[in-house]
C-alpha positions in Angstrom: 113.3 -66.9 6.6 110.7 -66.2 3.7 108.0 -64.1 5.9 110.3 -61.8 7.6 113.5 -59.7 6.3 116.9 -60.3 7.5 117.2 -57.0 9.4 114.4 -58.2 11.6 115.5 -61.9 11.9 119.1 -60.9 13.2 117.8 -58.0 15.2 118.9 -59.0 18.9 121.1 -62.2 18.0 121.9 -64.1 14.8 119.1 -66.5 14.1 119.6 -69.8 16.0 117.8 -73.1 16.0 119.3 -75.7 18.6 118.1 -79.3 19.0 119.9 -80.6 22.0 119.8 -83.9 24.1 116.7 -85.5 25.5 114.4 -84.2 23.0 114.9 -80.4 24.1 115.9 -77.5 22.0 115.6 -73.7 21.8 115.5 -71.0 19.1 115.5 -67.3 18.6 115.0 -65.0 15.8 114.2 -61.4 15.9 112.1 -60.9 19.0 110.7 -64.4 19.0 112.3 -67.1 21.3 111.1 -70.4 22.6 112.0 -73.8 24.1 111.6 -76.6 21.9 110.2 -80.2 22.7 111.0 -82.4 19.4 110.7 -85.9 18.1 113.3 -87.4 15.6 112.0 -89.1 12.5 112.7 -89.3 8.6 111.0 -87.5 5.8 111.5 -88.7 2.4 114.8 -90.4 3.4 116.1 -87.4 5.4 116.6 -87.1 9.0 114.0 -84.8 10.4 112.4 -83.4 13.7 108.7 -82.3 14.3 108.6 -80.0 17.4 106.2 -77.9 19.7 107.2 -74.7 21.3 106.5 -72.3 24.0 108.4 -69.0 24.7 107.7 -65.4 23.9 107.2 -62.8 20.8 108.5 -59.4 22.2 107.0 -59.5 25.7 104.1 -61.5 25.0 103.6 -65.3 25.6 103.7 -67.3 22.3 103.6 -71.0 21.2 103.7 -72.8 18.1 104.9 -75.9 16.3 107.1 -76.9 13.3 109.5 -79.2 11.5 112.9 -79.3 9.9 115.0 -81.7 7.9 118.8 -82.1 7.6 120.5 -82.6 4.4 124.3 -82.3 4.4 125.1 -79.2 6.7 121.8 -77.5 6.0 118.5 -77.6 7.7 115.4 -76.6 6.2 112.0 -76.1 7.8 108.9 -74.5 8.7 108.0 -72.6 12.1 104.6 -71.6 13.0 103.4 -69.0 15.4 99.9 -69.6 17.0 97.2 -68.2 15.7 98.4 -67.8 12.4 102.0 -66.7 11.2 104.4 -69.2 9.6 107.6 -68.9 7.8 109.7 -71.5 6.0 113.6 -71.4 7.0 116.7 -72.4 5.9 120.0 -72.5 7.9 123.6 -74.0 7.7 124.5 -76.2 10.6 127.1 -74.6 12.7 130.5 -76.0 13.2 130.4 -76.2 17.0 
């Protein structure tokens, strides 16, 4: 992630974005975690998702939006926390 250092990003657990069935997913990095509602599409010929999320940042309620594209085994995207923080991210797809 380009806004936060790796020590923060992996503070509680290793950073994780999951896009499950029925357009529902989840993520966690640092002390931020959320439930994702996503839609699948394409962007520049690559599979992509656009999502909204609700969750918490430390103990405060939080929400935001984001997007991600898949190329090979790597996702690249942006996550936005309302009202202002946003960070690009890049993550290798897990083998599970």
